[in-house]
N, C-alpha and C positions, 0 to 999 in steps of 0.2 A: 625547594631546597632548603632545609634550617641550617643555620649558622653552625651550628653543633658540626652537622654532617660536611657542610664547607669547609669544615675548620680539618676536621678528619681525613678528607679527598686533597687537600692541599699538602697536609702533613704528609699522608705516603709519600705524595708526587714526589717533593722534594726530598725525603729522605731515597727512595729508590730512586730517582731517576734527574734531580736537580745537583742533589748535593757531590756529586761527584766533581761537576763542573765551580766548584767554590771558588777556585785561583781565581776564577775567568770574571765573575760576578764579585770580584774583590777588590780586581782591577777595574768593572765600570764604576764601582761605589767611590773609591778613591775618586774616578774621572769626574764621575757625576759629583763629587765634593769642591774641586775645581772649575766645574760648569755652574754652580751656583754659588761660588764665591768670585766669577766674572760676573755673573748677571749683577747680583747686589752691585758689586765695583762700580757697573756701569752705572747706577742709579745711584750710588753715592758721588758718582764724581761730578754728576749734573749740581749740585751744590757748589762746590768750588768753583766750576765753570762758569755760572749763572752771578755769583757774587766777584769773582777774579776778573774775568772779561769782560760781562756786560756793564755792571755796576762800577769795579772800583777800573776797569779797563788797563788791568795787568799784562804788560807786555809779552813779561815770562812766562805767563800761564796761557796765555793766546796758541802758544805751538804745544805746552807740556799737557794740556789736560786733554785737547785731540787724540795726539799720541796715543796717550793712555786709555783712552777710548778704546782708539783701534784694536791697540793689545787686550785690552779686556773682553771685545767683541773676536778677535780672534782666538784667544788660549779658550772662549768658551765655545769655538766652534769643529777646534781642533780637537778638545776635549771630550766634547759629544758625538761628533764622529768615528774617534776612536772604542771609545765607549758602547755604542753601537756595534759596531763591526765584533766584539765582545762578546755581548750580551742576545745578537741575531746568530752566530755560531753556537751557541749554549740553545739558546730555543730550536736550531734547524736539528741540534744531536739529541737532542731530548725526543723530538718528534720522530728521527729516524729509528731512534731504538726504542719507538714506541710500534715505530710501522714494522720494525725487526720484528717484535712479540708476537705482531696479531700473524705475521709472515710465518713464522714458528708455530705459530698454534695450528694455523691452517696443516702445517707440511707431520706435527705431531700427534694433531687430535686423531683421535679413533672415525672412524669411517661414521659410524653413525650418530655421532656427535654433527658430523659436517652434513650428514642428512639431511636435520630436524633443521638449520642455520639456511640462510639465504645469501648466496653469493653476492648480492647488491647487497646487504648489511658491512659483509665483509670490507669491501671496497669499500663504502660509506666509512669506516671505523679508519680505515688506512689514510684517506684522503681529508676529508670533510672533519671529521673529529680532529687529527692529527693538527687540522691546522687550527682551530682555534685553541690548542695545549700550546700550540709554539708560539700563539701571539700571547699567549697567557705570560709564557715564559720570558719571551724578549719584551716585544713594549711594552706587555703590563709591569713587570720586576723594574724593568729600565727606567720606564717613569717613576713606578714609586718611588725609588731612592733620587732620582734628579727632581724633581718635585718635590720629591719633599723637604728635600735640601736649600732649594731654591726657596722654598715656602718659609721656611726657618730663618736665612739671610736675609728673605729680603723685609720680614717682618722685624726680624733683628733691627733692622737697620731703621725701619719705620719708628718703633718704636724711641729707637738714639735722637730722630728729629721730631718726635712730639708723641707722648706715650699715651697723650686724648685722644690725635687723634686715630691713633696705632687702635686703642682698646675699639674705636668704632668701627674701624676696619672689617677689626675680625666680628665682630657679632653677627656677620653674615656667613661666616664659616658652617657652623652649625647646623645649617638651614640647608646647605647645600651637602653636608654629610648625610642627612637623613634622605636628601631627595634620591643621592646613590643607592643607600640601603634599601630602598622601595624598589626601586627600579632594578635592583639587581638582582633580585629573587624572582621577579617578572621574567628580566634575559634567561636566566637557567630555564624557564620552565620552558619561553619561547624558542631557545638552542635545543632544547632534548626532541621537542617533536617535530623543529628543521632536522633533526638527525636521522630521526625515524623516517621522514618523507625521503633525504637525501638519499637513504638504502633502496626506499619502494624503486625510486628514479634506475638507481643503478642494478635495481634487478628487473626491472622493466625494458632499458636498454639493452642488457646481457640477453634477454626470454627474445626481444625482435630480433636480434642481431644474430643469434642462432637459429632461430624458425622462420629466415628469412626467406624460404624455399616455399614451405608450409602456407606461409600467408599469404604471398602472393596465387598458390594452387588454389587456395580455396577464398581467391580473393574476398581478405579479412584485412585490405588497407584501409578504409574509412573507418572500420572499428578500431583496429587498432590504433589508428592517429587521434581519435577519441580518446581513448583511455591517456595514451601520450599525453595528450593536452589536460588531462585530470589530473596526471598525475603530476605533471610540470606546474600548474596551476597551482596543484598542492601545495607544492616546495616555494612555488612566486611568495604566495600566500605568507606561508609560515617565516620566509626570509625578510617580508615588506611590515611582520608584526615585531623582527627582531629589530629592525631599521626603526619603526617608528617608536617603539622603548627607549631607543637610544639615544632619537633625537628629541626624545619628549623632556630633557632635561634642558633644552636651549634656550626655549624661550624663557623659561623660568630663572636661567643662568643669565639671561641677557638681563632679565627684569632686575633680577638683584642687583646685576653692574649697575644699571639705571640709576636706581635708588642708592647705592652706595657712594656713588660718583654724583649725584646731585645734593646729598645730605656732607658728602666730602668738602663741597664746594661751599654750602653755605657756614659750615662750623669752621674750614678755613680761612672765610673772609672775619670773621667776627674776630681769631685768632690773628690774625694780622694787625685789622685794629687796633686792638689792645696791648700789640707789641709782642705775643707770647710765641707767634712763630715770623721769620723771614721771610720775603718773597724765592730766596735763594731755598731754605729750607720746604715751602711750598712746592715748587719742581723736583726737589730732590722726593720729597715724599710721594707726590704723583707719579712721578715716575715707577717707584719701588713696587707703588700699590696697581700698580698698567701691569708693569712685569709681573707681579704675585700673580694677576687674574688669570693666565694661560695654564700656570701650573696649578692651580687650584682649581680650577676647572678640569685639568686631567685627571688629578686625585678624583674627584667628585665621581669620575669612570671606571676608574678600578676598580671598583666593587662589583661594577658588570660586569666588567673582563674576568673577573676571578670567579662568579656566578657561572658564566658563558664555558670557561675553561674549565671547569669543575664537573660542567653538567657533562663535557668533552669525554673526560677522562673518567668517568665514571662508565662509559658506556663499554668503553676500551678496556675499560678491567675487567666487566663484567663477561668480556670473551675474553682478556689473558689469562683468568682466574677459574674457569671453567675446567671443573676438573677430567685429566684424563683418564678414562676409563678402562682403555687397553695397557697395560705396565708388564713390567717385568722383573724379578727377584733382582736386590742388589747380586751382584755376584756370579749372575746366573749363566750355568754350565749353557754349552755349545750342543747345540743338534747332531748326534753324528750318525750317519747314515749308513748300513748293512745293505737291508735288502731294499730300504725302502718303505716295508709293508707298514699300511696304515688301519689304525681301529679307531671307532664312534662305538664308545658305551653308554647308552643311555641318553644320548645328547634332546637335549631341549632349547628351543630359544623362541623369543618373542620382539620384535622391533618395537619401539617404542611408541610408535604412531601407532598402534595399533593394538587390540586386546586381546586378541588371537593367535595362539602361537606360530610360528612359521614352519618348524618341524617338532615333532613328541615322541620321543623316545625311541632315538634311532641308534640304534646297535647296526655296525659294518664291520666286515674284517675285509679288506682290501688286499690281496697277494702284490710283493713289487715284480716291478715289469711286467704286469698286465694294463689293460682297459678297459677300466669300467666304466659305465654310460648308465645317465640317470634320465628318466624320458617321465613325462607326465605334462599334465594339462598345467596352464598359465598359472601361478599360486601354489603351485605343488611344494615348494620348501628346494628345489632342485639347487638352483643361484644360491639360496642359502649355506646349503654344505659347500660350495666351495669358494665363500665369501668366509667361513669358520675355519678353515684352514691356511691363510695365514694371516688367520688373527686379524681380518678387517675388525670382527665383531668377536666377540667369547658366549658363549652359552651358556645360559642362568643353572642348567641342571647338566650332568654328565661330564665327560671326559674325551676328549682326539688323542691320540697317541699316534706317534710315528718310529717307526722300530722300536715299541714300548716305552718311548721317552714321552711324556706329558708335554705337550707341546707350551701349554699354559707356565712352566716350572725352566722352561730354557730361553735364548737368550732371542729375542725378536731378529735381529741381525742374521742369524745364524737360520734361523726358520725359513725365512725369507729366500736368502740364499740359494738357500736350496728347491725352490718353488718359481716357475713360470707362469706365468696368466696371460692367456690367449682371447680377446672376446671379441664380442659382435661390434659393439664399440670403441673402436679404437682410437687410442689415445694417441698424436703426433706433435711434436713441438717446432713453433715456426722458425726452423733451422733447417741446415743441409740434410739430406737424405743422410749421407756418411756420420753425420752427429747423433741424428734419430736411432739409428741402429744401435750406435756404439756407447749410447747410454743405459744398456744392458751391462757392458762389462768397461769402462773407463781405461783410455788405455792398449787399446786393441790395435793392434796391427790393420793397417790396410789387407791386406791378405787373409786376414780372419774374415773380416767383414765381408769380402770377398767371395771368402770360402759360404760363409752362412747364410749370402745370398742366394749363392747358387743351388745351395740345398731346399731355400723359400720360391724356387722357381723367380728370384725378383732379380737376378744380377741382368738379364738381357732387356727389359726394360727400361729400368737405371741407368745401364749404359746408352739407351737413345735418349737421355731425358741432356735438354742444352746445357749442362754444364759436368753430365754424369752423376756422382757421387757429391759433388758439391754444390747439386740442385738447392737450393735455398724452396722447400714445398709449403710453404704459407703456413696462416694457421690451422691449425689442425691439419696439414695436409690438403688446403682443400685444390692444390693444382691437382691432386691424384685421382683416380676411380675411387671406387671402394676396393674390390679386387686386390690394386696395386697398392692401396694403404694397409690391409691385411696381409699381407706379402712383406711387406717391410715389417708388420708387426713379429711374424715369424719369425722371420730374420734377426731381429732383435731376440726373440727367445732362444733361436739355436745357439748366437753368439753367447748369450748367459751359461750354455749346458748344463742346466738343472734338473738333478733325476727324477724330479716329480713336473708333471705338466696338470697345467687346469684348463681346461679349453670350456669356456662359458658359450654357447651357441655361435664362434668361432666363424661361420658358412651362413649362419641363416638371412643373411642380407644380399645373399652374391644372386647372379644371375646362375644359370644353369653350365657356361663357359667358363668362367670365373672359378665358380666352386668346385669344378674339377680341379682347376689349376693351383688352386687352395687347399683342397683335400690330400693332393701328392706333395706339398709342401708340409700340409700336415704330420704326415705318413712319416714324412724325413725327420719332424720337430720328436715324434712320439717314439721313434724304433729306440726299442732296449730301453723306455722311459714306465716309470709308474704314470698313467695318464686315466684322468678322472675327466669326465665329457657330459655337458650340460648337451646334448642333441635335439633340436628341433626338426632338422630332417632325418627319421629313422634310416633312413638308406646310409644314411656314414658308418653307420655303427652296427653294421651287420657283422663283423668281425670282432666285436668288443670281445672279451674273454667272459665279461658279465654284465648282463645289464639289470638294473634295479628301476621296477614302476612306483611311481610315485603320485599319491591321491591324498589331499589335503592333510600335509606336512608329515604322512606316515607311509612306511616300506610297504605295497599293499602285494609285490610278487617281486621275484627277482629269477635272472637265469642267462643261456643265450638267447639270440633272435628265433632261431629255431625251436625252443622249446616255451617261447612266453608266444609265440605268433600259434600256437595250437590251445596253449591250455591257459593265458590270460586275454581276459572279454577286453580289459583295458587298454593292453598294449595292442589289442586285436585292432580297437576302435581307432586309435591314434593312427597305426600304421595305412590302414584304408581308408581314412580322410584326406590322407598324403598321395593315394592313390586316383583322388577322384579329379 
């Protein structure tokens, strides 16, 4: 990362996230001035302490100077405490704002954008990268203010004591600055690589957690453990690299300090011998120089902290700056439904990850309050049509209309309010059964929820759970069977009372007994609704008003079951395979 890029990143960070906390930063700045004044005061007091107490043995100063030293240390400690409280709050709130931005990005991004990203990368951005930004804003900013003021105050005192010694002492400072600049660039590169490795680890852990059953059934524990070791070792190496770069300055700084003190002693001895420097001045100057050592060392690492934080903020910015493809027009009208008729006009769509179009020149006219099914082999384009209706994706060509209203030009909220989706991949939250169902319609009464569950054939098994509707079901309903989870999903859709229902292979993963129960629940859900069904098991769509047969992204035939079984070879083949 070049210096100009670093400057641009830090400027944006301040303008968009830090500036709003300027009052707290100014308070910390004033407190930092008090810290600096107290620190230099401690060093200055050693001059009269040596002269009045040890040389002249003045009894008055025997008590007053120690008391003043206690006051100076106490003032420094309290000021530093309150400065840190203020600046820590700033850092945490900035980190929190960035975490909210990333979370909002997940919630508002179009599905296609999310499909192209690893969940682990998001987790890394939320945790790993925001931590580095927080460190920069809190520790980095406070150290910059506190240590800069302390160095200025102590160097001023050193010049006051003896300008020759002061000039000698500050000769070492440019060396430390040059070292910090060089190491800072390396820190930025190392942090970027570590951020990627952290994302890889988060992705891997997410995958093995979700795939725990599959890993065990295929006896891949050893292989996955090897992968885990590789991913973790990679992250460890990257973090060691950061640590080694950080501590690389230590021996050089210590060596510089040794040369500085050795030279100082030799030079001071000559000045004392010639009478240009008193013993009391020597001890005061030595104290000032030693007290300046820590802030100078800290300032030398500020550059590294800046590069580290900037690299992290850059990665977060790449996430939150990602353009959202699914947009709605300003003041877009609400979707107004009458019959819930659906039309697709010459629709074409291609996923970013492939060169082949998923659907090609699809034109459909679906009447309201009817059941329409889509069948075909995997990859035929069935799910794509379902995903286009809620605008999870937008087609590259053509248009989709509901009651003669182009869905691209109505508000997203009104569009999705009128749609319910039940898929084979049931999504449930680590919450109660009741709250999972009420998710579709916040504020629903208990009676409404029970009624929906009765229609979904789920009230009976829910009532038998340990706490009934208040039972915690675990992450993604881990404590429920597949059929139970699906019925809760259906109950949620029933509660929403949407006029258009999308069923994406809702029974494909169920056993025969569960399928029958769920199918009855689906019949209750879809009664008098415009229903689009993707059917894995063709036996479930015998009663569909119209069935579209798809192949390679195109509609190759359509009709009811009886018609297609006689006239469509593709449909007949699909049906016969399921009978075997």
